[in-house]
DRENMIMI-306642 format. One record per residue (C-alpha): residue number from 1; x, y, z. Coordinates in steps of 0.001 Angstrom, whole numbers. Layout:
N
num, xx, yy, zz
NUM, X, Y, Z
...
***
This chain:
460
num, xx, yy, zz
1, 29635, 73839, -33682
2, 32131, 71449, -34671
3, 35202, 70640, -32793
4, 37418, 68272, -35005
5, 41180, 67603, -35343
6, 42303, 70806, -33766
7, 39998, 73185, -35387
8, 36599, 75143, -34268
9, 34015, 75118, -37049
10, 30232, 76217, -37009
11, 30069, 74207, -40230
12, 30980, 70427, -40649
13, 34047, 69275, -40789
14, 35259, 65931, -42750
15, 38035, 63381, -42810
16, 38358, 60654, -44996
17, 36755, 58157, -42292
18, 33927, 60549, -41591
19, 30338, 59667, -43148
20, 29598, 62268, -45509
21, 32905, 62964, -46661
22, 32501, 61925, -50429
23, 29138, 63883, -50504
24, 30904, 66887, -49358
25, 33756, 66593, -52073
26, 31013, 66235, -54813
27, 31677, 68676, -57969
28, 30309, 69071, -61230
29, 33689, 67990, -62781
30, 33856, 64281, -62395
31, 37146, 63333, -64168
32, 39297, 63948, -61356
33, 40116, 62445, -57797
34, 39828, 64666, -54673
35, 41386, 63262, -51619
36, 42047, 66086, -48921
37, 43080, 65333, -45353
38, 40394, 67256, -44051
39, 37291, 69215, -45553
40, 35662, 72348, -43735
41, 32169, 72853, -44906
42, 32456, 76673, -44167
43, 29287, 78704, -43297
44, 31190, 82160, -43005
45, 34424, 84254, -42819
46, 34972, 82631, -39220
47, 35092, 78931, -40378
48, 37424, 79905, -43757
49, 39739, 81749, -40904
50, 40070, 78739, -38994
51, 40418, 76403, -42159
52, 43528, 78806, -43116
53, 45159, 78824, -39473
54, 44893, 75277, -39298
55, 46533, 74608, -42954
56, 49065, 77137, -41923
57, 50065, 75473, -38574
58, 50443, 71992, -40275
59, 51902, 73284, -43069
60, 49428, 71901, -45631
61, 48134, 73286, -48858
62, 44616, 74942, -48624
63, 42056, 74641, -51990
64, 38509, 76125, -52238
65, 35717, 74530, -54155
66, 32371, 76205, -54736
67, 30714, 74329, -57595
68, 33607, 72458, -58709
69, 33504, 73261, -62462
70, 37129, 74281, -62839
71, 38914, 71325, -60568
72, 42487, 71569, -61692
73, 43056, 67840, -61614
74, 43620, 65260, -58918
75, 43922, 67011, -55396
76, 45580, 64518, -52901
77, 46097, 65852, -49317
78, 45857, 69198, -47645
79, 42753, 70964, -46520
80, 39640, 71712, -48785
81, 37191, 74420, -47811
82, 33747, 74388, -49725
83, 31855, 77170, -49702
84, 28335, 76207, -51034
85, 26869, 76839, -47724
86, 27934, 80604, -48251
87, 25450, 81564, -50721
88, 23676, 84661, -50819
89, 23503, 87934, -53200
90, 22809, 91304, -51755
91, 22122, 94267, -54424
92, 22816, 97733, -54060
93, 20711, 99245, -56536
94, 21562, 102659, -56091
95, 25211, 102038, -56948
96, 24453, 99300, -59127
97, 26798, 96720, -57014
98, 25945, 93147, -56083
99, 27822, 91736, -53047
100, 28307, 87919, -53675
101, 29130, 85547, -51128
102, 31802, 82581, -51967
103, 29783, 79860, -52655
104, 27120, 81593, -54690
105, 26196, 80420, -58350
106, 25352, 83046, -61202
107, 21885, 81755, -61624
108, 21299, 83601, -57942
109, 22963, 86807, -59097
110, 21583, 86952, -62274
111, 17876, 86649, -60750
112, 18398, 89028, -57926
113, 19937, 91811, -60248
114, 17135, 91387, -62754
115, 14713, 92575, -60248
116, 16374, 95962, -60751
117, 16726, 95990, -64526
118, 20338, 95043, -63813
119, 22864, 91874, -64614
120, 26310, 90705, -63936
121, 29112, 89806, -66485
122, 28192, 86306, -66120
123, 29249, 83307, -68309
124, 27380, 80985, -70579
125, 26500, 78488, -67445
126, 24368, 79643, -64452
127, 25758, 77014, -62352
128, 29150, 78196, -62206
129, 30442, 79945, -58737
130, 30434, 83583, -59553
131, 33236, 84194, -57175
132, 35736, 81758, -58810
133, 34940, 82887, -62225
134, 35230, 86586, -61676
135, 38372, 86418, -59799
136, 40558, 84733, -63107
137, 39030, 87429, -65344
138, 35733, 86049, -66689
139, 34970, 86167, -70484
140, 31409, 86271, -70537
141, 28063, 86586, -72563
142, 28408, 90264, -72701
143, 31876, 90370, -72789
144, 32989, 92489, -75876
145, 30211, 95113, -74864
146, 31612, 95452, -71112
147, 34844, 93875, -71023
148, 36091, 91438, -68229
149, 34212, 90331, -65079
150, 37350, 90686, -63065
151, 37220, 94492, -63916
152, 34060, 95082, -62356
153, 35383, 94076, -58949
154, 35271, 97121, -56600
155, 36044, 95173, -53175
156, 36552, 91808, -51693
157, 36604, 90186, -48293
158, 39491, 87850, -48337
159, 41210, 85550, -45823
160, 44952, 85918, -46301
161, 47712, 83646, -45221
162, 47919, 84885, -41819
163, 44344, 83934, -41106
164, 43109, 87577, -40882
165, 39954, 88879, -42693
166, 40784, 91825, -44780
167, 38422, 93936, -46638
168, 40344, 95191, -49704
169, 39758, 97894, -52046
170, 41833, 99831, -54494
171, 42270, 102482, -51744
172, 43174, 100166, -48830
173, 45181, 97762, -50284
174, 46193, 98799, -54140
175, 48818, 96034, -55043
176, 46511, 93073, -53534
177, 43436, 94436, -55204
178, 45114, 94625, -58488
179, 46208, 91003, -58020
180, 43251, 89814, -57130
181, 41538, 90992, -59844
182, 42749, 88366, -62321
183, 44934, 85732, -60011
184, 42818, 86041, -57076
185, 43064, 82511, -55475
186, 46577, 82742, -55182
187, 46413, 85188, -52299
188, 43832, 83872, -50012
189, 40111, 82592, -49936
190, 37867, 85113, -51107
191, 34559, 85029, -48575
192, 32823, 87824, -50855
193, 33117, 90188, -54011
194, 31721, 93775, -54682
195, 30745, 93552, -57958
196, 29598, 96396, -60499
197, 26635, 95276, -62410
198, 25045, 96766, -66081
199, 21952, 98107, -67153
200, 21369, 95339, -69701
201, 17881, 93647, -68987
202, 17420, 92323, -72309
203, 19190, 90901, -75114
204, 18952, 89557, -78534
205, 20247, 86662, -78737
206, 20453, 82721, -79332
207, 22064, 80104, -81691
208, 22295, 78837, -85351
209, 23034, 75343, -85831
210, 24645, 74020, -88917
211, 25267, 70264, -89206
212, 27880, 68000, -91030
213, 27947, 69416, -94781
214, 27827, 73019, -93783
215, 30234, 72823, -90818
216, 33063, 74311, -92972
217, 31199, 76975, -94574
218, 29620, 78090, -91136
219, 33356, 78034, -89402
220, 34644, 80192, -92353
221, 31639, 82513, -92727
222, 31415, 83118, -88933
223, 35195, 84084, -89184
224, 34773, 86577, -91971
225, 31855, 88009, -90000
226, 33650, 89061, -86823
227, 36100, 91032, -88756
228, 35106, 94661, -88040
229, 31774, 93583, -85945
230, 30648, 96224, -83622
231, 31412, 95432, -79889
232, 27652, 95546, -79119
233, 27922, 91733, -80208
234, 29828, 88920, -78426
235, 30039, 85682, -79996
236, 31373, 82068, -80427
237, 31393, 79167, -82641
238, 31540, 75761, -81166
239, 32276, 72360, -83133
240, 30248, 70162, -81274
241, 29627, 66427, -82072
242, 26418, 66349, -80182
243, 25573, 62856, -78613
244, 22353, 60669, -79502
245, 20711, 61823, -76092
246, 17039, 63106, -75686
247, 18318, 66575, -73929
248, 19837, 67107, -77239
249, 17345, 69128, -79561
250, 16306, 66598, -82298
251, 17502, 68394, -85385
252, 21159, 68144, -83989
253, 20897, 64941, -81826
254, 23539, 62765, -82763
255, 25245, 65160, -85645
256, 28217, 66938, -85627
257, 27107, 70261, -85597
258, 28798, 73996, -85876
259, 26806, 76197, -83310
260, 27211, 79906, -83580
261, 26265, 81679, -80381
262, 25314, 85320, -80277
263, 24406, 87842, -77823
264, 23608, 91430, -79066
265, 23053, 94326, -76229
266, 21202, 96805, -79020
267, 17744, 96334, -80005
268, 16101, 93142, -81691
269, 16195, 94796, -84961
270, 19452, 95651, -84874
271, 20570, 92496, -83791
272, 18770, 90954, -86737
273, 20388, 93019, -88982
274, 23929, 92759, -87578
275, 23195, 88431, -87970
276, 21930, 88885, -91414
277, 25318, 88310, -93193
278, 25279, 84681, -91699
279, 22317, 83681, -94128
280, 24954, 82763, -96809
281, 25933, 79793, -95055
282, 23024, 77521, -96190
283, 20071, 75653, -94861
284, 20078, 76028, -90589
285, 18944, 72971, -88789
286, 18054, 75161, -85852
287, 17816, 78831, -85114
288, 16913, 79832, -81882
289, 17758, 83855, -82036
290, 15117, 85858, -80193
291, 14708, 88947, -77908
292, 14935, 87598, -74288
293, 15237, 88886, -70772
294, 18773, 88462, -69709
295, 17554, 85605, -66943
296, 16715, 83305, -70165
297, 20507, 83793, -71378
298, 21773, 80329, -70183
299, 19308, 78854, -73307
300, 22030, 80392, -75698
301, 25089, 77930, -75176
302, 22349, 75223, -73442
303, 25809, 74085, -71341
304, 24983, 70337, -69507
305, 23500, 71322, -66317
306, 24562, 67551, -65155
307, 28153, 66762, -63633
308, 30431, 65501, -66364
309, 34267, 64573, -66704
310, 36094, 66738, -68941
311, 39625, 67944, -69821
312, 39884, 71549, -71522
313, 42992, 73818, -72676
314, 42967, 76876, -74738
315, 45392, 79567, -76251
316, 44696, 83168, -77042
317, 45614, 84236, -80493
318, 45971, 87807, -82525
319, 44619, 86374, -85433
320, 42815, 83300, -87153
321, 42691, 82894, -90737
322, 40746, 80592, -93077
323, 43498, 78095, -93512
324, 43806, 77664, -89660
325, 40091, 77394, -89431
326, 40552, 74464, -92030
327, 43319, 72916, -90076
328, 41342, 73010, -86924
329, 38531, 71137, -88754
330, 41132, 68211, -90290
331, 42554, 67858, -86930
332, 39391, 67657, -84790
333, 36174, 66759, -87241
334, 34096, 63981, -87616
335, 36536, 61820, -89432
336, 39316, 61977, -86347
337, 37428, 60151, -84229
338, 38351, 62497, -81245
339, 35562, 63139, -78522
340, 36288, 66543, -78113
341, 34608, 70125, -78808
342, 36308, 73035, -80005
343, 35277, 76476, -79377
344, 36180, 79905, -80599
345, 35282, 83007, -78495
346, 35463, 86167, -80732
347, 37263, 88752, -78098
348, 38488, 92431, -78385
349, 36046, 95142, -78199
350, 35899, 96193, -74497
351, 37900, 93383, -73532
352, 40959, 95368, -75239
353, 40638, 98075, -72839
354, 41550, 98325, -69263
355, 38433, 100198, -67560
356, 39329, 102283, -64822
357, 41608, 100745, -62147
358, 44203, 98628, -63642
359, 43979, 94862, -63039
360, 45963, 91357, -63533
361, 43798, 90090, -66430
362, 46471, 89504, -69484
363, 46371, 89369, -73097
364, 44030, 92080, -73646
365, 45287, 92290, -77181
366, 44067, 88613, -78243
367, 41373, 88653, -81119
368, 40071, 84903, -80147
369, 40316, 82354, -77841
370, 40424, 78847, -78983
371, 39318, 76314, -76823
372, 39547, 72370, -76971
373, 37272, 70370, -74601
374, 37681, 66260, -74471
375, 34795, 63859, -72383
376, 36956, 61904, -70254
377, 35316, 58664, -68404
378, 34202, 59729, -64639
379, 37143, 59291, -62286
380, 39871, 59058, -65194
381, 42199, 61105, -63218
382, 45511, 63231, -64209
383, 47206, 60184, -65840
384, 44110, 60133, -68383
385, 44983, 63405, -69512
386, 48315, 62794, -71615
387, 46597, 61745, -74662
388, 44289, 64544, -74677
389, 46726, 66749, -74111
390, 48401, 65598, -77046
391, 45556, 66029, -79351
392, 45068, 69954, -78097
393, 48737, 70756, -78585
394, 48420, 69470, -82230
395, 45561, 72156, -82771
396, 47450, 74802, -81049
397, 50580, 74438, -83009
398, 48588, 75782, -86071
399, 48783, 78958, -84471
400, 52551, 79356, -84247
401, 53801, 83034, -83502
402, 49980, 83881, -83262
403, 49866, 82649, -79759
404, 50000, 85402, -77196
405, 48992, 83470, -73981
406, 46301, 81607, -72117
407, 42881, 82317, -70586
408, 43047, 80738, -67183
409, 39504, 80634, -66991
410, 39188, 77936, -69899
411, 41911, 75619, -68107
412, 39422, 72747, -66876
413, 41243, 69833, -65440
414, 45121, 68666, -65079
415, 47390, 68902, -64147
416, 47766, 72346, -64883
417, 51746, 73362, -65018
418, 53534, 76106, -64204
419, 54320, 77392, -67515
420, 50647, 77405, -68430
421, 49644, 79421, -65682
422, 52621, 81587, -66409
423, 51051, 82049, -69789
424, 48144, 83520, -68397
425, 49597, 86845, -67754
426, 51728, 89360, -69464
427, 55413, 89032, -68716
428, 55669, 92323, -66493
429, 52381, 91303, -64380
430, 53499, 87559, -63858
431, 56643, 89006, -62231
432, 54603, 91280, -60038
433, 52349, 88706, -59056
434, 55433, 86370, -57929
435, 56534, 89182, -55887
436, 53089, 89833, -54131
437, 52841, 86175, -53698
438, 56256, 86254, -51515
439, 54781, 89255, -49575
440, 51286, 87815, -49066
441, 51673, 84062, -49410
442, 55375, 83277, -48867
443, 54996, 79587, -47755
444, 52537, 78898, -51015
445, 49394, 77903, -48819
446, 47007, 78603, -51389
447, 48509, 76478, -53998
448, 45671, 74288, -54964
449, 44301, 76248, -58024
450, 46167, 77744, -61074
451, 49479, 78361, -58773
452, 51982, 81297, -58993
453, 54610, 79958, -56670
454, 56708, 82617, -54779
455, 60483, 82508, -55397
456, 60803, 80373, -52101
457, 58943, 77475, -53606
458, 61649, 76802, -55576
459, 59610, 76359, -59075
460, 60792, 78052, -62302
***
């Protein structure tokens, strides 16, 4: 047991002068500084309650970190709760429910669910924290078939600003339950989530890679292909300047590449038939399409497993035509000198429908998410973001009135503005979230991540 700076915790407690402080702060995102006044290495809900009560007494902001993939920018001061010691998954195979502890990465959930022939609605990278990803929506590998991950939350344990641990369901706390499913980090520290799994032990999927001269054709063909596509297929295209490094597959190493990523939830034969029209693009540098267990699905995107520095933003649009696609390439292609990745996710399908109990997830009528991610130097900090943000905005201006909003999961690095967060939600839902914030966190204690400020904060 640690007793430090007026806090009693089973887990370690650090200050900037304490040995191990920097190691405890280590995150996947290396582009931004974290300098909290105190770090609490939580081992369970009681440690979280102690940290929340301390922050409330001192009037300090409190933030949470599991894996640190989605740090919103520089974080100076306040209390940081790290949840990596709260790692665990329990599967109720009869009900098809996974109870996920706060610090658990997706790889743990995927592996345990697979033992029962099920899968979670996880994203492309298995090292991402499952709870934070799910609370902000979660547009994953199976999204067009099964919808947003947030819609699958059936219960949550959360420490609210009064330091109390609540078990929240649609029946016990309907307003808070609605808000947690889409904007959860604003209302407390979630110590565990109960989420529905899906019966999808196997998929047909992989990637099609097309190098420089075929990139424009690949982008246009992929866009045409997505029109009218059935919801058994979820896909995206990445326009990627692959580095010349051994970890990159040899056929695309050091080359500007269009990487079409595909997940089909039907049979392998059906999947191959669905993908066949993409054969018109031209010579494929690499084809990894195959039937696979869901436990191998991280091979589809091949997201880098090692920590890196980056800044990412996005817009949700209701349409994307060939003229816009051409302009994206003109603004971001290899001749521009920009060190950025563009990713376009095909939405619609089950994402467009509210499934069961309503949630705060916004902009279900979007048809594509257009993401831009820029590599930064390690430790570059928020001051280095201005130039990258300007580059991103030039891309997003292409869409004009087609822009519906922003996906919070894809806001990576910062500073994240109030206007960006507001754009993550439908107008009426944002107003309701502000009211609930005033009720559950009137002092804006939980403002360390994609903050929705209450009226008392004076932010408009």
